[in-house]
DSSP file (Angstrom, degrees, kcal/mol; ACC not computed):
  #  RESIDUE AA STRUCTURE BP1 BP2  ACC     N-H-->O    O-->H-N    N-H-->O    O-->H-N    TCO  KAPPA ALPHA  PHI   PSI    X-CA   Y-CA   Z-CA
    1    1 A X              0   0    0      0, 0.0     2,-0.3     0, 0.0     0, 0.0   0.000 360.0 360.0 360.0 141.9    0.0    0.0    0.0
    2    2 A X        -     0   0    0      1,-0.1     2,-0.0     2,-0.0     0, 0.0  -0.544 360.0-130.9 -76.1 132.2    1.2    3.5   -0.8
    3    3 A X     >  -     0   0    0     -2,-0.3     4,-2.3     1,-0.1     5,-0.2  -0.318  26.8-103.5 -79.6 169.3    2.2    5.7    2.1
    4    4 A X  H  > S+     0   0    0      1,-0.2     4,-2.3     2,-0.2     5,-0.2   0.884 118.3  48.9 -60.1 -45.3    0.8    9.3    2.4
    5    5 A X  H  > S+     0   0    0      1,-0.2     4,-2.4     2,-0.2    -1,-0.2   0.915 111.1  50.3 -63.6 -43.0    4.0   11.0    1.3
    6    6 A X  H  > S+     0   0    0      1,-0.2     4,-2.4     2,-0.2    -1,-0.2   0.896 110.4  50.2 -61.6 -39.7    4.3    8.9   -1.7
    7    7 A X  H  X S+     0   0    0     -4,-2.3     4,-2.6     1,-0.2     5,-0.2   0.918 109.7  50.5 -66.7 -41.1    0.7    9.5   -2.6
    8    8 A X  H  X S+     0   0    0     -4,-2.3     4,-2.2     1,-0.2    -2,-0.2   0.908 111.4  47.9 -63.2 -40.9    1.2   13.3   -2.3
    9    9 A X  H  X S+     0   0    0     -4,-2.4     4,-2.7     2,-0.2    -1,-0.2   0.907 112.7  49.9 -65.3 -40.6    4.3   13.2   -4.5
   10   10 A X  H  X S+     0   0    0     -4,-2.4     4,-2.3    -5,-0.2    -2,-0.2   0.933 113.1  45.1 -64.5 -45.0    2.4   11.1   -7.1
   11   11 A X  H  X S+     0   0    0     -4,-2.6     4,-1.7     2,-0.2    -1,-0.2   0.868 112.3  51.4 -66.3 -38.0   -0.6   13.4   -7.2
   12   12 A X  H  X S+     0   0    0     -4,-2.2     4,-1.8    -5,-0.2    -2,-0.2   0.941 111.1  48.0 -62.9 -48.1    1.7   16.5   -7.4
   13   13 A X  H  X S+     0   0    0     -4,-2.7     4,-1.3     1,-0.2    -2,-0.2   0.912 111.3  50.6 -60.2 -42.0    3.6   14.9  -10.4
   14   14 A X  H  < S+     0   0    0     -4,-2.3    -1,-0.2     1,-0.2    -2,-0.2   0.827 108.8  53.4 -66.0 -30.5    0.2   14.1  -12.1
   15   15 A X  H  < S+     0   0    0     -4,-1.7    13,-0.5     1,-0.2     3,-0.3   0.844 113.3  42.0 -71.1 -34.6   -0.9   17.7  -11.5
   16   16 A X  H  < S+     0   0    0     -4,-1.8     2,-0.3     1,-0.2    -2,-0.2   0.598 114.4  50.7 -86.5 -13.6    2.2   19.0  -13.2
   17   17 A X     <  +     0   0    0     -4,-1.3    -1,-0.2    -5,-0.2    -2,-0.1  -0.556  66.0 136.2-124.6  65.7    2.3   16.6  -16.0
   18   18 A X  S    S-     0   0    0     -3,-0.3    36,-0.2     2,-0.3    -1,-0.1   0.820  70.7-108.6 -87.8 -32.6   -1.2   16.8  -17.4
   19   19 A X  S    S+     0   0    0      1,-0.2     2,-0.4    -3,-0.2     3,-0.1   0.087  98.4  68.5 119.3 -20.0   -0.6   16.9  -21.2
   20   20 A X  S  > S-     0   0    0      1,-0.1     4,-1.9     0, 0.0    -2,-0.3  -0.997  74.7-140.6-127.4 139.5   -1.6   20.6  -21.7
   21   21 A X  H  > S+     0   0    0     -2,-0.4     4,-2.2     1,-0.2     5,-0.2   0.836 101.0  61.0 -68.6 -31.0    0.6   23.4  -20.3
   22   22 A X  H  > S+     0   0    0      1,-0.2     4,-0.9     2,-0.2    -1,-0.2   0.927 108.3  42.6 -60.0 -42.9   -2.5   25.4  -19.3
   23   23 A X  H  > S+     0   0    0     -3,-0.2     4,-3.0     2,-0.2     5,-0.5   0.820 110.3  57.1 -74.2 -29.9   -3.6   22.6  -17.0
   24   24 A X  H  X S+     0   0    0     -4,-1.9     4,-1.9     1,-0.2     5,-0.4   0.927 108.4  47.9 -58.0 -43.6   -0.1   22.1  -15.7
   25   25 A X  H  < S+     0   0    0     -4,-2.2     4,-0.3     2,-0.2    -1,-0.2   0.682 118.3  40.5 -76.5 -19.6    0.0   25.8  -14.7
   26   26 A X  H  X S+     0   0    0     -4,-0.9     4,-1.3    -5,-0.2    -2,-0.2   0.893 125.0  31.7 -89.3 -54.0   -3.5   25.6  -13.0
   27   27 A X  H  X S+     0   0    0     -4,-3.0     4,-2.8   -12,-0.3     5,-0.2   0.840 111.2  62.7 -80.7 -32.0   -3.2   22.2  -11.2
   28   28 A X  H  X S+     0   0    0     -4,-1.9     4,-2.2   -13,-0.5    -1,-0.2   0.952 109.5  39.1 -61.7 -51.8    0.5   22.1  -10.5
   29   29 A X  H  > S+     0   0    0     -5,-0.4     4,-2.3    -4,-0.3    -1,-0.2   0.892 114.8  55.0 -61.5 -39.9    0.5   25.2   -8.2
   30   30 A X  H  X S+     0   0    0     -4,-1.3     4,-2.4     1,-0.2     5,-0.4   0.937 109.3  47.3 -57.8 -46.2   -2.8   24.1   -6.7
   31   31 A X  H  X S+     0   0    0     -4,-2.8     4,-1.7     1,-0.2     5,-0.4   0.914 111.1  50.4 -62.9 -44.5   -1.3   20.8   -5.8
   32   32 A X  H  < S+     0   0    0     -4,-2.2     4,-0.2     1,-0.2    -1,-0.2   0.886 117.9  40.2 -62.4 -37.9    1.9   22.3   -4.3
   33   33 A X  H  < S+     0   0    0     -4,-2.3    -2,-0.2    -5,-0.2    -1,-0.2   0.803 129.7  19.8 -79.9 -31.2   -0.2   24.7   -2.2
   34   34 A X  H >< S+     0   0    0     -4,-2.4     3,-1.3    -5,-0.2     4,-0.5   0.754  95.8  80.6-121.2 -27.9   -3.0   22.5   -1.0
   35   35 A X  G >< S+     0   0    0     -4,-1.7     3,-1.8    -5,-0.4    -3,-0.1   0.871  90.5  58.0 -56.7 -40.5   -2.4   18.7   -1.2
   36   36 A X  G 3  S+     0   0    0     -5,-0.4    -1,-0.3     1,-0.3    -2,-0.1   0.780 106.2  51.0 -62.0 -25.7   -0.4   18.5    2.0
   37   37 A X  G <  S+     0   0    0     -3,-1.3    -1,-0.3    -4,-0.1     2,-0.2   0.467  91.2 101.2 -88.1  -4.8   -3.3   19.9    3.9
   38   38 A X    <   -     0   0    0     -3,-1.8     2,-0.1    -4,-0.5    -3,-0.0  -0.562  65.1-135.7 -86.3 145.5   -5.9   17.5    2.5
   39   39 A X     >  -     0   0    0     -2,-0.2     4,-2.5     1,-0.1     5,-0.2  -0.312  39.7 -89.8 -84.3 179.8   -7.3   14.5    4.4
   40   40 A X  H  > S+     0   0    0      1,-0.2     4,-2.5     2,-0.2     5,-0.2   0.889 126.9  52.2 -61.1 -42.9   -7.7   11.1    2.6
   41   41 A X  H  > S+     0   0    0      2,-0.2     4,-2.2     1,-0.2    -1,-0.2   0.911 110.8  47.4 -64.0 -41.6  -11.2   11.9    1.5
   42   42 A X  H  > S+     0   0    0      1,-0.2     4,-2.3     2,-0.2    -1,-0.2   0.881 111.8  50.7 -64.4 -39.9  -10.2   15.2   -0.1
   43   43 A X  H  X S+     0   0    0     -4,-2.5     4,-2.6     2,-0.2    -2,-0.2   0.880 107.5  53.1 -68.3 -35.0   -7.3   13.5   -1.8
   44   44 A X  H  X S+     0   0    0     -4,-2.5     4,-2.1     2,-0.2    -2,-0.2   0.937 111.0  47.6 -57.8 -46.6   -9.6   10.8   -3.1
   45   45 A X  H  X S+     0   0    0     -4,-2.2     4,-1.9     1,-0.2    -2,-0.2   0.901 112.4  48.6 -62.5 -41.2  -11.8   13.6   -4.6
   46   46 A X  H  X S+     0   0    0     -4,-2.3     4,-2.2     2,-0.2    -1,-0.2   0.877 109.4  52.4 -66.1 -40.1   -8.7   15.3   -6.1
   47   47 A X  H  X S+     0   0    0     -4,-2.6     4,-0.7     1,-0.2    -1,-0.2   0.893 109.0  50.7 -64.0 -36.9   -7.5   12.0   -7.6
   48   48 A X  H >< S+     0   0    0     -4,-2.1     3,-0.8     1,-0.2     4,-0.3   0.881 107.8  53.0 -69.6 -36.3  -10.9   11.5   -9.2
   49   49 A X  H >< S+     0   0    0     -4,-1.9     3,-1.8     1,-0.2    -1,-0.2   0.906 102.8  58.2 -61.0 -40.6  -10.7   15.1  -10.6
   50   50 A X  H 3< S+     0   0    0     -4,-2.2    -1,-0.2     1,-0.3    -2,-0.2   0.731  93.5  67.8 -63.1 -20.5   -7.3   14.2  -12.1
   51   51 A X  T << S+     0   0    0     -3,-0.8    -1,-0.3    -4,-0.7    -2,-0.2   0.650  83.5  95.4 -74.6 -13.3   -9.0   11.3  -14.0
   52   52 A X  S <  S-     0   0    0     -3,-1.8     2,-0.1    -4,-0.3    -3,-0.0  -0.414  86.7-101.7 -76.2 153.1  -10.9   13.9  -16.1
   53   53 A X    >>  -     0   0    0      1,-0.1     4,-2.7    -2,-0.1     3,-1.3  -0.475  20.3-127.8 -74.5 145.6   -9.6   15.1  -19.5
   54   54 A X  H 3> S+     0   0    0      1,-0.3     4,-2.5     2,-0.2     5,-0.3   0.818 109.4  64.9 -61.5 -32.1   -7.8   18.4  -19.6
   55   55 A X  H 34 S+     0   0    0      1,-0.2     4,-0.4     2,-0.2    -1,-0.3   0.722 111.8  35.7 -68.3 -18.8  -10.2   19.3  -22.5
   56   56 A X  H <> S+     0   0    0     -3,-1.3     4,-1.6     2,-0.1    -2,-0.2   0.820 116.4  51.9 -94.6 -43.0  -13.0   19.2  -20.0
   57   57 A X  H  X S+     0   0    0     -4,-2.7     4,-2.8     1,-0.2     5,-0.3   0.912 102.6  59.6 -59.8 -45.6  -11.2   20.5  -16.9
   58   58 A X  H  X S+     0   0    0     -4,-2.5     4,-2.6     1,-0.2     5,-0.2   0.907 109.3  39.7 -56.3 -51.2   -9.9   23.6  -18.5
   59   59 A X  H  > S+     0   0    0     -4,-0.4     4,-1.9    -5,-0.3    -1,-0.2   0.843 114.5  55.6 -69.5 -30.3  -13.3   25.1  -19.5
   60   60 A X  H  X S+     0   0    0     -4,-1.6     4,-1.6     2,-0.2    10,-0.3   0.946 114.0  39.6 -58.9 -48.8  -14.8   24.0  -16.2
   61   61 A X  H  X S+     0   0    0     -4,-2.8     4,-1.9     2,-0.2    -2,-0.2   0.902 116.0  48.3 -72.0 -44.1  -12.2   25.8  -14.3
   62   62 A X  H  X S+     0   0    0     -4,-2.6     4,-1.4    -5,-0.3    -1,-0.2   0.856 109.1  54.8 -67.2 -32.7  -12.0   28.9  -16.4
   63   63 A X  H  <>S+     0   0    0     -4,-1.9     5,-2.8    -5,-0.2    -1,-0.2   0.922 108.3  49.6 -62.9 -43.5  -15.8   29.3  -16.4
   64   64 A X  H ><5S+     0   0    0     -4,-1.6     3,-1.0     1,-0.2    -2,-0.2   0.826 105.5  56.1 -67.2 -31.7  -15.7   29.2  -12.6
   65   65 A X  H 3<5S+     0   0    0     -4,-1.9    -1,-0.2     1,-0.2    -2,-0.2   0.859 107.8  50.3 -64.7 -32.5  -13.0   31.9  -12.6
   66   66 A X  T 3<5S-     0   0    0     -4,-1.4    -1,-0.2     2,-0.2    -2,-0.2   0.385 127.6-100.6 -85.4   1.0  -15.4   34.0  -14.6
   67   67 A X  T < 5S+     0   0    0     -3,-1.0     2,-0.5     1,-0.3    -3,-0.2   0.536  84.9 118.9  96.8   6.9  -18.2   33.4  -12.2
   68   68 A X      < -     0   0    0     -5,-2.8     2,-0.3    -6,-0.1    -1,-0.3  -0.930  62.2-127.9-110.9 127.2  -20.2   30.6  -14.1
   69   69 A X        +     0   0    0     -2,-0.5     2,-0.3    -3,-0.1    -8,-0.1  -0.563  41.0 163.1 -71.0 131.1  -20.6   27.3  -12.5
   70   70 A X        +     0   0    0     -2,-0.3     2,-0.1   -10,-0.3    -6,-0.1  -0.969  27.7  45.9-146.4 158.0  -19.5   24.5  -15.0
   71   71 A X  S    S-     0   0    0     -2,-0.3     5,-0.1     8,-0.0     2,-0.1  -0.153  91.6 -39.6  93.7 170.5  -18.6   20.9  -14.7
   72   72 A X    >   -     0   0    0      1,-0.1     3,-1.7    -2,-0.1     4,-0.3  -0.348  49.3-123.0 -71.3 147.0  -20.2   17.9  -13.0
   73   73 A X  G >  S+     0   0    0      1,-0.3     3,-1.3     2,-0.2     4,-0.4   0.792 107.0  68.0 -56.7 -31.4  -21.7   18.3   -9.5
   74   74 A X  G 3  S+     0   0    0      1,-0.3    -1,-0.3     2,-0.1     4,-0.1   0.750 110.0  35.5 -65.7 -19.6  -19.5   15.6   -8.1
   75   75 A X  G <> S+     0   0    0     -3,-1.7     4,-3.2     1,-0.1     5,-0.3   0.331  86.7 109.0-109.2   6.2  -16.5   17.8   -8.6
   76   76 A X  H <> S+     0   0    0     -3,-1.3     4,-2.5    -4,-0.3     5,-0.2   0.895  78.7  45.4 -56.0 -51.3  -18.2   21.2   -7.8
   77   77 A X  H  > S+     0   0    0     -4,-0.4     4,-1.8     1,-0.2    -1,-0.2   0.910 117.8  43.3 -61.2 -42.7  -16.5   21.9   -4.5
   78   78 A X  H  > S+     0   0    0      2,-0.2     4,-2.7     1,-0.2    -1,-0.2   0.899 111.2  54.0 -70.6 -39.3  -13.0   21.0   -5.7
   79   79 A X  H  X S+     0   0    0     -4,-3.2     4,-3.0     1,-0.2     5,-0.2   0.905 108.3  52.1 -56.8 -43.9  -13.5   22.8   -9.0
   80   80 A X  H  X S+     0   0    0     -4,-2.5     4,-2.3    -5,-0.3    -2,-0.2   0.907 110.8  47.5 -58.1 -43.7  -14.4   25.9   -6.9
   81   81 A X  H  X S+     0   0    0     -4,-1.8     4,-2.5     2,-0.2    -2,-0.2   0.916 113.2  46.5 -64.9 -45.1  -11.2   25.5   -4.9
   82   82 A X  H  X S+     0   0    0     -4,-2.7     4,-2.7     1,-0.2     5,-0.2   0.928 114.1  48.3 -63.9 -45.0   -9.0   25.1   -7.9
   83   83 A X  H  X S+     0   0    0     -4,-3.0     4,-2.9    -5,-0.2    -2,-0.2   0.904 111.0  50.5 -64.5 -39.1  -10.6   28.0   -9.7
   84   84 A X  H  X S+     0   0    0     -4,-2.3     4,-2.6    -5,-0.2    -1,-0.2   0.944 111.7  48.2 -62.4 -45.7  -10.3   30.3   -6.6
   85   85 A X  H  X S+     0   0    0     -4,-2.5     4,-2.1     2,-0.2    -2,-0.2   0.928 113.8  46.6 -60.7 -45.9   -6.6   29.3   -6.3
   86   86 A X  H  X S+     0   0    0     -4,-2.7     4,-2.4     1,-0.2    -1,-0.2   0.916 111.7  51.1 -62.7 -43.8   -6.0   30.0  -10.0
   87   87 A X  H  X S+     0   0    0     -4,-2.9     4,-2.2    -5,-0.2    -1,-0.2   0.911 109.4  51.4 -63.9 -39.9   -7.8   33.3   -9.9
   88   88 A X  H  X S+     0   0    0     -4,-2.6     4,-2.4     1,-0.2    -1,-0.2   0.914 109.0  50.0 -59.0 -43.7   -5.7   34.3   -6.9
   89   89 A X  H  X S+     0   0    0     -4,-2.1     4,-2.2     2,-0.2    -1,-0.2   0.894 108.6  52.3 -63.8 -39.9   -2.5   33.5   -8.7
   90   90 A X  H  X S+     0   0    0     -4,-2.4     4,-2.5     2,-0.2    -1,-0.2   0.905 109.0  50.5 -63.0 -40.7   -3.7   35.6  -11.7
   91   91 A X  H  X>S+     0   0    0     -4,-2.2     5,-1.8     1,-0.2     4,-1.1   0.919 110.7  50.2 -63.0 -42.5   -4.4   38.6   -9.4
   92   92 A X  H  <5S+     0   0    0     -4,-2.4    -2,-0.2     1,-0.2    -1,-0.2   0.903 111.5  46.9 -62.7 -41.2   -0.9   38.2   -7.9
   93   93 A X  H  <5S+     0   0    0     -4,-2.2    -2,-0.2     1,-0.2    -1,-0.2   0.903 114.8  46.1 -67.1 -40.8    0.7   38.1  -11.4
   94   94 A X  H  <5S-     0   0    0     -4,-2.5    -1,-0.2    -5,-0.2    -2,-0.2   0.627 108.6-126.4 -79.5 -13.0   -1.3   41.1  -12.6
   95   95 A X  T  <5       0   0    0     -4,-1.1    -3,-0.2    -3,-0.2    -4,-0.1   0.706 360.0 360.0  76.5  22.3   -0.5   43.0   -9.3
   96   96 A X      <       0   0    0     -5,-1.8    -4,-0.2    -6,-0.2    -5,-0.1   0.458 360.0 360.0 -85.5 360.0   -4.1   43.7   -8.6
């Protein structure tokens, strides 16, 4: 069985190596900032989110950044968290 630290490293790597650069830049920093603080149930939910295609995840997350709910209900809470984290990073980059 995989230990907790190994699981965190595996999920972080999967977050940074998505297949599209846009999703790498959204999920990678989210993983670095948030995974260590997640319990097993939250990590299970995140792992399920990672099973989704980038072509689906990207519009779901960017729509939520723009204030529109998108994506399946089963991922809603986590999509909100990822979108909020990405939006915060954009504000930081823009200096707003």
